[in-house]
N, C-alpha and C positions, 0 to 999 in steps of 0.2 A: 422470381429470383429471391431466395432468402439469405441475405448476408448477415452473418452474425460472428461474435466472439464470446468466448467465456475464459476467464483467466483468474488464477488465485495468487496471493502474494504473502509467502511465508518468510517473515523477517526473524532471524535469530542473532542475538548478540552475546558475545563471549564476556562482555563487560569491557573490552578494550576494542573490539572490532565487531563490525555487522556484516552479516551475510544475507541475501535475499534469494529465494528460490520462487520461480514465476512460471509453473506449468499452465499450459493454454491450448485451447483449441479454437481455430478459426476458419470461416468458410467466406470465400469471395462472392459466392453464387454459383462458381463453377467448380473450383476445386476445395476440397477440404484438407486442412494441414494441423499438425500438432508440434508444439515446440516445449522446451524447457530452457528458459534463461536463467543463468546464475550471475549475480553481481556480487563483487567483493570490494574490499578497500584497494585492490590492485587490478580490477578490471572486470569487464562483462564478458560473458559467454552465451552463445545460442546452440542448441542442440536440437535438431530434428527428430521426430519418431513417427514411426508408420501409423500409430494409433494411440488413443487414449480411452481407458475404461473407467467410468464413473459408476461406483457402488453406492447408490443412495442409502441403501439400508446401513451400510458401514460408514456412510460418509467418507469414502476412500477414492483418492485418484490414483490410477496405476497408469505408468508409461514405460514399457518395458519390463526390466526389473526393479524400476524406481516406484516408490510408494509415498504417498502424500496424505495426510489425514490431520484432524485435530488432536490426534494421539502422538503423532511425531511422523518423521521422514526416515526413510531408508533409501539410500543412493548406490547406484551402481552405474556410472557414466563413463564411457570409452569413446573418444573421439580424436580427431586430429589436433585440436585445439584444448581439449580439457579431459583430464582423468579425474573423476571424484567419486569416492565411496565412503562408506560409514553410515551412521544412523544416529539419531537424536530422538528423546522422547520428551513429550509436553505433558504438563500437569498444572493444576490449579488456575483454571482458565477464569478470567474476569471478562464476563460479557456484559453488552449493554442491556438495559431494561426492555428496550424495544428497538425495532428496525431504525437504523439511522436516515434511511430514506423518507420515513414519515408517510404522509398521504401520496408522495409522488411514486412510492412502489406500486401504486395501482395503475399508473399510467403506462400503457402497453407499448407505445411507440418511443419511448425514452432513447435518446442516443446512447447513453450510458448509465446504467443503474449500479450503485455500489452497496458491498455488504460487508459489514465488520463481524467476524466470527469471534475474535477474543481481541480485546484491548491489551491484555497482558496476560503471560503465562510463564512458568519456569521451564527452561531447557537444559536438558542433561544429555551428553553423550559426546560422540567425537566424530568429525569429519575431516577427510584428507581431500585438499583440492590441489592437483599439480604439485604433489609432494610436500606442501604445506598443512600441518595438522591444526586443526581449530578445536580446542576442548572446551566444552560447555560444561560448567558446574554451577547450576541454580542461576543460568543466565537468563536474559529476557527475551521473550517472544510477542509477536504480533502478527495476527492473521486476518486478513482482509480478502475481497474479491470484487471483480467487476463482469458485467457482461452487457451486451448490446451490440451496436455495429461499428462504433467509432469512439475514439477518445475525444473530449472537448478540443476544438481548435486551439483555445487558449485555458489555461489552467494552472492554478498552484496546488501542490500537495505536500504535505510534511507530516511526519510522526516522529515522536519522540518519547523515550522513557525518561523517568526521573525519580529521585527517592520518594516512595509513596505513591507513585502513580504513573499515569500515561496519557498523552494526549494525541489527537490526529485532526488535522484541519485540510480541508480542501475547498477551492473556490474556482469555479469555471464558467465558461460561456455555454449556455443552454439553449439550444434552438427549439423553438415551438412553430407551428404552423403561423405564418405572418409576423412573428417577432422574435427577439433573443432576450434573454435576462442572464445576469450573473447568479448562479445558484451556489450556495454555500451550505456545507455540513461541517460540524465541529463537534467533537466530543472530549472532554477532560474528565478523568477520575483523579481525584486528590484523597488519599486515605479513604478510600472506598465511597466516597461521595462523588456522584454522577452529576456532571454539568453538561447541558447540550445548547449549542447555538446554531440555528439552521434558518434557511429561508422561509419555511413553513411556519416558524415560531416568530418570524419578524426580524432576523438578523439581516443586516444590510453591511455592505463594504464602505467603511469610512474613508479608507485611502489605500492605494495600492500602487507599487512601482518601486523600481530599484531593488528587486528581489525580496520585497517585504510586503505585507499587508496588516491592515487593522480592520477587525470587524466589531460591530457594536449590536447588541440585542438588548434593548431597555437599558438597564443600568451596567449591564454586564459589557466588558470590552476585552477582546483577545488579540493581541498582536504576535507576529512571527517574523523574523527577520534572518536572511541567510547571510552570515558574516564571511565565510570562507568555504568556498565549495572545491569538491574533487570529485567532478562528475564523469561518468562513463556511459556510452551509447547504450540505448535498449530499443528493440523493436516494438512497436505500438500500432494497435489496429486502425485502419482506415477503410471503411465500408467492408469490413470482414476481412480484409487484406492485411498482414503484417508488413505493410511497405512503409510506414512511417518511423522516422528514429526521433525518440526524445533523449534527453540526458538526465539521468539521476546521480545524485550524489548519496551513496549508501551510507557514509559517515562523514559528516561535515559540521562546522561550526555554526550553530544557530542560537538566536536569543529569542525568549519567549516571555510575554507578560500577559497575565490574565486577573482581571480586576473587576469588583463589584463596587461601583461609585468611586470612591477615593480608597477603598480598602484592596490593596493588593493581595489576591489570593494564591497567586503564583508569579515568581520572577526569578528566572534563571538562564544561564548560558550553558549549552553542552556541545561537546565535540564529537558525539554519538547520534546526532540528528540525522534523520533521512529527509531529504528535499528534491522536489522537482519544480521547476519554474519555467513553464512555457508560454510566457507573455512576450510580446514583441513591440 
């Protein structure tokens, strides 16, 4: 019985609002299904499709008349709950120097593996969702993906653009045969300079709770705190089946601080942060 899922997360910002598009394929060992989730500042929507076509040469995902790739998105969605159409183009991708999973990418039985395709890129075009037009003129984009068979039972994830850069941080419970540990991956790009904090580089959680986290790696410290959320439900994988519900704030108020010793490299608050907090 082969249970699995693979999903991609395309985040597009107009500068005042965020929209995320999440195409995915999932198999619970008996049935295979395909879905597209769309989350905006006003709500979340899920649409089923009969199949998904992934062109590895073109690095393109096709679901019906919808296309997703690092070059852009073309939408043509018509369902009882959502009508979405239009297109956006991506350019000037900012990629990490190496895989965010580090040596963990070689472990075949990982519950969930993460991939960052672009920390930041330009978004241009127009998309209309349920009659509301979203205009992207040099907006900010972010692209990541996950695959495995389940999301962690508990985890925190956040991503945010800021003037001159972008960051992402994720921490979650990682099961291994006979034990669990808290895995951390974080990437920060400031004016072209890449910083990375991760479990495989010695990063550890210093404190976590109340929708906030602080991690430390040597003299580096990174903290993120959710100040005000506006969360909507999304389907998430559990043993290959999209039976779990999580809640994501596509655009919320969050505060970030990144320092090297006593020197603050980054300190800001944003109302365009994206945040998921699934700790109990």
